N, C-alpha and C positions, 0 to 999 in steps of 0.2 A: 408568472415566472418566465424569464427568458433563458432558453437553453442555448449554449454555444456548441458549434460543431467542433470536431476534433482539430480541424485546421485552425479555427479561431482560438482555441485554447493554446495550441502551439504558438500562435502569433503573440498572444498575451504573455505567455511564459517567456518567449524570446524578448519581448519588449521590457518586461520586468528585469530580466537578467542583464540587459544592456543599459538600463537606466537606474538600477540600484546596485550597490556593491554586494551582490549575492550570487552564489553559484547555483546551478540547477539542482544539485543535491541538497543544498540548504533551502532552496525554494520548496522542495518536496517536504523537508522537515517542517517548514512553516505551515504548509497546507495541511499536512497530516496532524500537526499539533492543534490546529483550529478545529479540524474534524473531531479529534479525540476529546477536546474540551467540550464540544457540543454533545458528543456521544455519552460522556460521563454524566452530564446533567440529565439527559433523557433516559439513560439506562444505568442507574447507579449500582445495581446489583451485580457484584463481581463473581457471584457463585455459578452463574450459567456460562457454559463454554461459548466462545465466539469463534465462528469459522469465517476466515477471510479467504476469498478466492481471488487469485491474481493471475494476470498474464505475465509474460516475461519482458514487457516493454516498460516505458516510463510510468504508465498508470499502475502497472504492477509494482513499481518502485514505491509509489505513494502508498499502496496497500501494505507493503512490507514495513514502511515507517510506521503506519498506523498500528500494525501488529506489535511492533517493538514498544511503542508508546503505551498501548493498552496493556501489554504484559508488565511494563514498568509500573502501571497503575493497579497491578494485582488482578487483572482479568486473566481467565484461563483461555488462552488463544491457540488456535490451530490454523495453519496456513496450507492452502492447496494451490499449487501453481500449475496452470494449464499452459503448456508450451504452444504459444500462438504463432511464433516465428522460429526460424532455425537459429537465430542469434539473440542473445540477451542484450538489452540496452546497457550501456556502461553505468548509468545511474541505478538501474535495477540490480546489477551485479554488486555495486557498492553497498546498497541497502540490504541485499541478501547476505552479504558477508557480515554486516553489522548485526543482523538478526541471528544468523547462525552462530556467531561468537558467544551469544548468551547461553546456548546449549540446552535450553529447556522449553523451547517452542517447537512443537512438531511441525515439520515442513514436508509435505508430500507432493512430489512431482507426479502429474497424471496426464495421460493423453485423453482422458474423458472430457466431455463437455459439461457445462453447468447442469444441464438437465439430469444427466446420469449421476452427478454428485449428490443431487437432492434426494436420490433414492437410497443412498448409503446411510 
């Protein structure tokens, strides 16, 4: 398996946005939908809660879309957001608003790191 660096992923995202008629928020929708489709085949049991940990950048936006799509597929989803930077990315904010509008997915902002969340 070949793993891309964060910079390479940004370059591929930018290439896709420039060469397809797609916005960055819709590109996140597409990526998350692909992930959720895979997840549902591997983990079809919707009775176990799913905890999604996000930062407040674009990767966090992907996580928020995944949370919304999993919720729409009847999974019990909880979202933990770790503030990684002082500013939320615009796409993160868009997807946070879309998820928040549903009103039934717990969203917890935390200053904790991932290690301390595992202990909770």
